[in-house]
C-alpha positions in Angstrom: 0.0 0.0 0.0 1.3 3.5 -0.7 2.3 5.5 2.4 -0.3 7.8 3.9 0.0 11.4 2.7 1.7 13.9 5.1 -0.4 16.5 6.8 -0.1 19.9 5.3 2.7 22.2 6.6 1.1 25.5 7.6 3.2 28.6 8.3 0.7 31.2 9.5 -1.4 30.8 12.7 -4.8 29.3 12.1 -7.3 32.1 11.5 -10.3 32.2 13.9 -13.4 30.1 13.1 -15.9 28.2 15.3 -14.3 24.9 14.4 -10.8 26.0 15.2 -11.9 27.5 18.5 -13.6 24.2 19.4 -10.4 22.3 18.4 -8.3 24.7 20.6 -10.6 24.1 23.6 -10.5 20.3 23.0 -6.7 20.4 22.8 -6.3 22.6 25.9 -8.6 20.4 28.0 -6.8 17.1 27.2 -3.3 18.8 27.5 -4.3 20.0 31.0 -5.8 16.7 31.9 -2.8 14.6 31.0 -0.3 17.1 32.5 -2.1 17.0 35.9 -2.6 13.2 35.9 1.0 12.4 34.9 2.7 15.0 37.1 2.8 13.0 40.4 4.5 10.1 38.7 7.4 12.0 37.2 7.9 14.0 40.4 8.0 10.9 42.6 10.3 9.1 40.1 12.6 12.2 40.0 12.9 12.2 43.8 14.9 9.0 43.4 16.5 9.6 40.0 16.6 13.3 39.1 18.1 12.7 35.6 17.3 13.6 32.0 16.5 10.0 31.4 13.7 10.1 34.0 12.3 13.2 32.5 12.3 11.7 29.1 10.8 8.4 30.2 7.7 10.3 31.4 7.5 13.3 29.2 7.9 11.5 25.8 4.6 9.5 26.3 3.0 12.7 27.6 4.2 14.6 24.5 2.9 11.9 22.1 -0.5 12.1 23.7 -0.7 15.9 23.6 0.4 16.0 19.9 -2.1 13.3 19.0 -5.0 15.3 20.5 -3.8 18.4 18.7 -3.6 16.4 15.5 0.1 17.4 14.9 2.5 15.1 13.3 6.2 15.6 13.9 8.6 14.9 11.0 12.2 14.6 12.1 14.9 15.5 9.7 18.6 15.0 10.7 21.2 16.8 8.7 24.1 14.9 10.4 24.7 12.4 13.2 25.0 13.7 16.7 28.5 13.4 18.3 29.2 11.2 21.3 28.8 13.0 24.6 26.8 16.0 25.7 25.7 18.8 23.4 23.8 22.1 23.6 20.7 22.0 21.5 19.7 25.5 20.4 16.2 26.0 19.0 13.8 28.7 17.8 10.9 29.3 20.2 7.5 29.3 18.5 4.7 28.5 21.0 3.4 26.1 23.6 4.0 23.0 21.5 7.8 23.5 21.4 8.5 21.2 24.4 6.2 18.3 23.2 7.8 18.6 19.8 11.3 18.5 21.3 10.4 15.5 23.5 9.4 13.6 20.4 12.0 15.0 18.0 15.3 15.0 19.9 17.0 11.5 19.8 18.6 11.7 23.2 17.7 12.7 26.8 18.2 16.4 27.6 17.7 18.8 30.4 15.3 21.7 29.8 16.7 25.1 30.6 13.9 27.6 31.3 13.6 31.2 32.4 13.1 31.7 36.1 9.5 33.0 35.8 8.2 29.6 34.7 8.7 28.4 38.3 5.5 30.3 39.1 3.3 28.7 36.5 0.5 26.4 37.9 1.4 22.7 37.8 4.0 23.1 35.0 6.4 25.2 37.1 6.0 22.8 40.0 6.8 19.8 37.9 9.8 21.3 36.2 11.2 22.5 39.5 10.9 19.0 40.9 12.4 17.2 37.9 15.5 17.5 35.7 14.9 21.1 34.7 17.3 24.0 35.2 16.3 27.7 35.6 18.1 30.9 34.7 17.2 34.2 36.3 17.8 36.8 33.6 16.6 39.7 35.8 19.7 39.6 38.0 23.2 39.6 36.4 24.8 37.9 39.3 22.1 35.2 39.6 22.2 34.7 35.9 26.0 34.0 36.0 25.5 31.6 38.9 22.7 29.8 37.1 24.7 29.4 33.9 27.6 28.0 35.8 25.3 25.4 37.3 24.1 24.5 33.9 27.7 24.2 32.6 28.5 21.8 35.5 25.6 19.5 34.4 26.8 19.6 30.8 30.4 18.7 31.9 28.9 15.9 33.9 27.4 14.4 30.8 24.0 15.9 30.3 22.8 17.5 27.1 20.6 20.6 27.4 18.0 22.5 25.3 17.9 26.3 25.2 15.9 28.9 23.4 18.2 31.9 22.7 15.3 34.1 21.6 14.2 34.3 25.2 10.5 34.2 24.3 8.1 32.9 21.8 7.8 34.3 18.3 4.3 32.9 17.6 5.4 33.1 13.9 7.5 31.5 11.2 10.5 33.8 11.8 13.2 34.5 14.4 13.5 37.1 17.2 16.9 38.5 18.2 19.2 35.9 20.0 20.7 36.3 23.4 24.4 35.5 23.9 24.2 33.4 27.0 23.6 29.9 25.4 26.7 30.3 23.2 28.9 31.4 26.1 27.6 28.4 28.0 28.5 26.0 25.1 32.0 27.5 24.8 32.7 27.3 28.5 31.4 23.8 28.7 33.5 22.8 25.6 30.7 21.0 23.8 29.2 21.3 20.3 26.1 23.4 19.6 23.4 21.6 17.6 21.0 24.0 15.8 17.4 22.8 15.9 14.7 24.4 13.7 11.0 24.0 14.3 8.9 24.7 11.2 5.2 24.7 10.9 3.5 24.5 14.3 2.9 28.3 14.4 0.3 27.3 11.8 -1.2 24.5 13.8 -1.8 26.1 17.2 -2.2 29.7 18.4 -2.8 30.4 22.1 -3.1 34.1 21.3 -5.9 33.5 18.8 -7.3 30.5 20.7 -7.3 28.4 17.5 -5.9 25.0 16.5 -6.1 22.7 13.5 -4.4 19.4 12.5 -1.1 19.6 10.6 2.6 18.9 10.6 5.7 20.4 12.1 9.2 19.7 10.9 11.9 19.2 13.5 15.2 19.8 11.7 18.3 18.7 13.6 21.3 20.5 12.1 24.9 19.7 11.8 26.8 20.1 15.1 29.0 23.1 15.4 32.2 22.4 17.5 33.3 24.9 20.1 36.8 23.4 20.7 39.4 26.2 20.8 36.8 29.0 21.1 36.9 31.6 23.8 34.1 33.8 25.3 35.1 36.4 22.7 33.9 34.1 19.9 30.4 33.8 21.4 29.0 36.5 19.1 30.3 34.8 16.0 29.0 31.4 17.1 25.6 33.0 17.8 25.4 34.4 14.3 26.5 31.1 12.7 23.7 29.2 14.5 21.1 31.9 13.8 22.1 31.7 10.1 21.5 28.0 10.1 18.0 28.4 11.6 17.1 31.3 9.3 18.2 29.3 6.2 16.1 26.2 7.2 13.1 28.4 7.9 13.4 30.2 4.5 14.0 27.0 2.5 11.3 24.9 4.0 8.9 27.8 4.1 9.4 28.3 0.3 8.7 24.6 -0.3 5.5 24.8 1.8 4.2 27.9 0.0 4.9 26.2 -3.4 3.2 23.0 -2.3 6.4 21.0 -2.8 7.5 18.1 -0.7 10.4 18.6 1.7 
């Protein structure tokens, strides 16, 4: 039998309609339900094994369920093999589906590095604080340096991490300005940076518009960029190299989607 056709790749947020508002409410209800019901399990497990593997063991099934209810398929494209050892994954930040997509798309366990404010979110903040998640307080320079050092120690101990250098969600098929911190972190930890580009789910789900529809996101894992021999002074150049990779992927795949061509 021929393979089932891929869901369409949408680029723009789904415009409001009654059906899409109902789909959004359906998605939000089940996402909240499974988050609340699965949270005690991952928190208790993490009390005994606070590792990235524990987080992945619970959150990957959670992510698959959430994406199934949204109606979003994740297509993973790998431009090169990952190196042995820890890496710093650097991704664009689109919307609330970024973490489920990352849990499904990334081929190895990772620690999620989040901004300090997420600690105050109902349920989600509590779960992340009690599991293998690291927080960075960007409102205080001294605290930020301390937090980045803590993340670097975990990387040097063998954990990969995922960071969003835009510092906030774009809600669109484009990039916001990057912050320098993730690239300084990778250089100081002495590990490669792996660019990750998320393409398409801005057009599947919009919390701002309260709309959702079935579709596809492409999770593109780029070629690792080594940091061996680099110093803090090279962080800006590394930042631009990574941003250029993400911008190129967004532009190329966006052009194919608009033309109706396969990836």
